[in-house]
C-alpha positions as a printed NumPy array, in Angstrom:
array([[ -7.642,  32.432, -17.041],
       [ -8.393,  30.425, -13.836],
       [ -8.11 ,  32.123, -10.462],
       [ -5.011,  30.716,  -8.805],
       [ -4.498,  30.308,  -5.048],
       [ -1.422,  29.285,  -3.103],
       [ -1.471,  26.427,  -0.57 ],
       [  0.534,  27.854,   2.315],
       [  1.106,  24.432,   3.907],
       [  3.31 ,  23.51 ,   0.988],
       [  4.481,  26.74 ,  -0.6  ],
       [  6.768,  29.485,   0.965],
       [  7.869,  27.087,   3.649],
       [ 11.135,  29.029,   3.775],
       [  9.5  ,  31.3  ,   6.289],
       [  7.205,  30.724,   9.295],
       [  3.525,  30.074,   8.503],
       [  2.173,  33.401,   9.337],
       [  4.701,  35.065,   7.1  ],
       [  3.667,  33.089,   4.01 ],
       [  0.593,  35.269,   3.471],
       [  2.887,  38.183,   2.603],
       [  5.031,  35.985,   0.324],
       [  1.895,  34.696,  -1.507],
       [  0.586,  38.188,  -2.055],
       [  3.983,  39.493,  -3.197],
       [  4.151,  36.642,  -5.741],
       [  0.797,  37.698,  -7.237],
       [ -1.604,  35.256,  -5.618],
       [ -4.99 ,  36.657,  -4.568],
       [ -6.267,  33.566,  -2.778],
       [ -4.767,  31.141,  -0.31 ],
       [ -5.589,  27.847,   1.253],
       [ -3.794,  25.492,   3.707],
       [ -4.518,  22.154,   5.325],
       [ -5.544,  23.364,   8.753],
       [ -5.903,  26.689,  10.596],
       [ -6.529,  25.378,  14.026],
       [ -3.069,  25.973,  15.555],
       [ -3.576,  29.704,  15.249],
       [ -6.443,  32.06 ,  16.465],
       [ -8.862,  32.706,  13.684],
       [ -8.627,  36.497,  14.275],
       [ -4.835,  36.405,  13.732],
       [ -5.261,  34.594,  10.434],
       [ -8.03 ,  37.012,   9.329],
       [ -5.769,  39.948,  10.046],
       [ -3.101,  38.399,   7.812],
       [ -5.581,  37.882,   4.976],
       [ -6.897,  41.441,   5.252],
       [ -3.423,  42.953,   5.493],
       [ -2.396,  41.416,   2.224],
       [ -5.686,  41.575,   0.294],
       [ -6.085,  37.77 ,   0.233],
       [ -9.127,  35.482,   0.036],
       [ -9.278,  32.414,   2.148],
       [-10.563,  29.841,  -0.424],
       [-10.512,  26.493,   1.498],
       [ -9.213,  24.575,   4.448],
       [ -9.927,  21.119,   5.83 ],
       [-12.117,  19.815,   8.691],
       [-10.065,  18.601,  11.626],
       [ -8.403,  15.299,  10.554],
       [ -7.908,  13.579,  13.902],
       [ -4.247,  13.13 ,  14.951],
       [ -2.415,  14.192,  11.823],
       [  1.068,  13.857,  13.34 ],
       [  0.228,  10.271,  14.264],
       [ -0.748,   9.43 ,  10.709],
       [ -4.522,   9.9  ,  10.762],
       [ -5.92 ,  11.429,   7.559],
       [ -9.486,  12.171,   8.555],
       [-11.924,  10.388,  10.871],
       [-15.192,  10.585,   8.897],
       [-15.27 ,   6.89 ,   8.186],
       [-14.571,   5.803,  11.734],
       [-17.638,   4.663,  13.688],
       [-15.964,   5.19 ,  17.103],
       [-15.093,   8.836,  16.376],
       [-18.498,  10.291,  15.405],
       [-18.766,  12.728,  18.347],
       [-15.22 ,  13.924,  17.676],
       [-16.049,  14.403,  13.997],
       [-19.099,  16.475,  14.807],
       [-17.238,  18.626,  17.309],
       [-14.601,  19.212,  14.517],
       [-17.277,  20.35 ,  12.126],
       [-18.442,  22.883,  14.62 ],
       [-14.912,  24.173,  15.145],
       [-14.356,  24.442,  11.342],
       [-17.522,  26.382,  10.866],
       [-16.426,  28.885,  13.52 ],
       [-13.191,  29.427,  11.75 ],
       [-14.834,  29.679,   8.366],
       [-17.076,  32.4  ,   9.622],
       [-14.146,  34.508,  10.914],
       [-12.073,  33.852,   7.754],
       [-14.92 ,  34.417,   5.252],
       [-14.064,  30.973,   3.836],
       [-16.887,  29.637,   1.673],
       [-15.865,  25.977,   1.445],
       [-14.458,  23.287,   3.739],
       [-12.935,  19.956,   2.735],
       [-13.792,  16.665,   4.48 ],
       [-10.945,  14.144,   4.509],
       [-12.624,  10.698,   4.567],
       [ -9.864,   8.918,   6.36 ],
       [ -7.93 ,   5.655,   6.269],
       [ -9.863,   2.507,   6.826],
       [ -8.353,   0.304,   9.562],
       [ -7.805,  -3.233,   8.268],
       [-10.124,  -4.696,  10.878],
       [-13.057,  -2.265,  10.123],
       [-15.815,  -3.713,   7.979],
       [-15.874,  -1.951,   4.645],
       [-19.649,  -1.47 ,   4.643],
       [-19.703,  -0.106,   8.131],
       [-16.94 ,   2.356,   7.208],
       [-18.914,   3.511,   4.171],
       [-22.205,   3.926,   6.015],
       [-20.429,   5.841,   8.821],
       [-18.872,   8.101,   6.14 ],
       [-22.356,   8.651,   4.559],
       [-23.847,   9.454,   7.878],
       [-21.082,  11.853,   8.931],
       [-20.906,  13.667,   5.576],
       [-24.706,  14.01 ,   5.57 ],
       [-24.615,  15.507,   9.027],
       [-21.746,  17.79 ,   8.15 ],
       [-23.388,  18.98 ,   4.896],
       [-26.517,  19.939,   6.742],
       [-24.551,  21.998,   9.303],
       [-22.55 ,  23.656,   6.662],
       [-25.65 ,  24.432,   4.595],
       [-27.115,  26.201,   7.625],
       [-23.977,  28.265,   7.675],
       [-24.1  ,  29.003,   3.964],
       [-20.966,  26.937,   3.278],
       [-20.023,  24.319,   0.672],
       [-18.617,  20.868,   1.727],
       [-15.968,  19.436,  -0.525],
       [-14.974,  15.778,  -0.764],
       [-11.561,  14.922,  -2.146],
       [-10.424,  11.701,  -3.85 ],
       [ -6.798,  11.   ,  -2.706],
       [ -4.669,   8.372,  -4.37 ],
       [ -4.167,   5.089,  -2.557],
       [ -1.272,   3.956,  -4.764],
       [  1.431,   6.347,  -3.708],
       [  0.468,   8.772,  -0.926],
       [ -2.321,   7.291,   1.199],
       [ -2.801,   3.565,   0.876],
       [ -6.097,   2.691,   2.52 ],
       [ -7.787,   6.012,   1.93 ],
       [-11.542,   5.446,   1.659],
       [-12.216,   7.846,  -1.17 ],
       [ -9.501,   7.153,  -3.798],
       [-11.43 ,   7.662,  -7.063],
       [-13.732,  10.283,  -8.48 ],
       [-16.384,   7.528,  -8.867],
       [-16.407,   6.846,  -5.131],
       [-16.806,  10.554,  -4.402],
       [-19.74 ,  10.863,  -6.827],
       [-21.387,   7.755,  -5.259],
       [-21.055,   9.449,  -1.83 ],
       [-22.401,  12.718,  -3.133],
       [-25.432,  10.848,  -4.598],
       [-26.127,   9.117,  -1.251],
       [-25.76 ,  12.268,   0.704],
       [-27.937,  14.188,  -1.742],
       [-27.01 ,  17.673,  -0.389],
       [-27.212,  20.752,  -2.653],
       [-23.909,  22.028,  -1.087],
       [-21.73 ,  18.941,  -1.501],
       [-19.048,  19.095,  -4.23 ],
       [-15.994,  17.16 ,  -5.576],
       [-12.585,  18.571,  -4.777],
       [-10.634,  17.608,  -7.92 ],
       [ -6.876,  17.268,  -7.384],
       [ -5.027,  16.878, -10.703],
       [ -2.07 ,  15.117,  -8.991],
       [ -4.208,  12.455,  -7.342],
       [ -6.41 ,  11.936, -10.374],
       [ -3.426,  11.554, -12.697],
       [ -2.173,   8.709, -10.58 ],
       [ -5.522,   6.991, -10.118],
       [ -7.35 ,   7.711, -13.445],
       [ -5.529,   9.916, -15.876],
       [ -7.427,  11.442, -18.892],
       [ -7.516,  14.63 , -16.985],
       [ -9.166,  17.067, -19.325],
       [-12.002,  14.758, -20.488],
       [-12.418,  13.703, -16.794],
       [-12.813,  17.334, -15.62 ],
       [-15.255,  18.089, -18.481],
       [-17.455,  15.193, -17.42 ],
       [-17.242,  15.972, -13.744],
       [-17.562,  19.73 , -14.028],
       [-21.124,  19.862, -12.627],
       [-19.924,  18.394,  -9.307],
       [-16.468,  20.08 ,  -9.117],
       [-16.361,  22.717,  -6.375],
       [-12.573,  23.198,  -6.131],
       [ -9.422,  22.261,  -8.052],
       [ -5.851,  21.57 ,  -6.814],
       [ -2.686,  20.676,  -8.671],
       [  0.804,  19.309,  -8.602],
       [  2.796,  17.529, -11.265],
       [  3.433,  13.819, -11.211],
       [  5.609,  12.073, -10.348],
       [  7.083,  13.889,  -7.406],
       [  4.203,  16.215,  -6.512],
       [  6.367,  19.134,  -7.508],
       [  5.559,  22.297,  -9.629],
       [  4.314,  22.197, -13.16 ],
       [  7.01 ,  21.293, -15.631],
       [  8.691,  18.69 , -13.427],
       [  6.564,  15.679, -14.503],
       [  4.214,  14.275, -17.097],
       [  1.156,  16.626, -16.954],
       [  0.802,  19.16 , -19.73 ],
       [ -0.369,  22.054, -17.605],
       [ -0.562,  24.572, -20.432],
       [ -3.226,  22.398, -22.033],
       [ -4.898,  21.585, -18.724],
       [ -5.223,  25.193, -17.56 ],
       [ -6.476,  26.253, -20.969],
       [ -9.11 ,  23.493, -20.816],
       [-10.177,  24.58 , -17.308],
       [-10.657,  28.108, -18.63 ],
       [-12.408,  26.89 , -21.809],
       [-14.921,  24.74 , -19.881],
       [-16.072,  27.747, -17.943],
       [-15.044,  26.634, -14.431],
       [-15.574,  29.577, -12.087],
       [-13.936,  28.44 ,  -8.907],
       [-10.344,  28.596,  -7.573],
       [ -7.403,  26.495,  -8.752],
       [ -4.927,  25.991,  -5.96 ],
       [ -1.212,  25.268,  -6.253],
       [ -0.761,  22.416,  -3.749],
       [  2.669,  21.167,  -4.66 ],
       [  6.039,  20.687,  -3.01 ],
       [  8.506,  23.043,  -4.703],
       [ 11.511,  21.12 ,  -6.101],
       [ 13.71 ,  24.027,  -4.857],
       [ 12.975,  27.439,  -3.422],
       [  9.321,  28.363,  -3.799],
       [ 10.153,  31.548,  -5.768],
       [ 12.104,  29.423,  -8.3  ],
       [  9.149,  27.173,  -8.794],
       [  6.744,  29.716, -10.042],
       [  7.646,  29.881, -13.759],
       [  4.221,  28.303, -14.516],
       [  2.581,  31.345, -12.92 ],
       [  4.211,  33.879, -15.271],
       [  1.513,  35.735, -17.229],
       [ -1.295,  34.259, -15.067],
       [ -1.189,  36.758, -12.21 ]])
């Protein structure tokens, strides 16, 4: 059975963020992730992890101004120094939290930015980040996010684009972050897709589609998908990154028998 983690940005939002660690542990999760840790001291988050016997499995590099709609700055040629400073901050947090992998959000391409320049900036920044993370013993993940529903204009919106970037970067510690929700929207054929991409997959996330809610609310057959993940020998974490359709506790039927 896959090892399941809870995304604390989306789950257990009935309580303040620092109280969600306890809720996740009580529900039977042994790993957690969230979008960003930077609003809290790393030592405080580490204390929460240790108190509840949880593993920090992933978080994202700083994304720019998230509240203003930015979704990563790795493709922006005028933000390179900011990107590099963010990588350094993320590594500091990862060391304190014992987190082995970080995700890089590629960002939205401004309409007036040349596509080739955006891509070359992305390659350069990811190469630089991968080298810094490798020095720290960390894995860098790259996520394909759908551009049809959630993030129009996102630079990496297919698994093929992520693999092309991984090939250009050519870093031993660079992996694909495979999100079942985004890939169902953009590509479908999830089980065969994961089987083909398995050598590059470093982390898996999920939500049902449409709605981005818990398994059982949409079209994805999660019983078959989870069984396939187990069968193909994937050894990493599988993170619940969905918006509960009601209270989080009432959305965990899919987790029965998997704790």
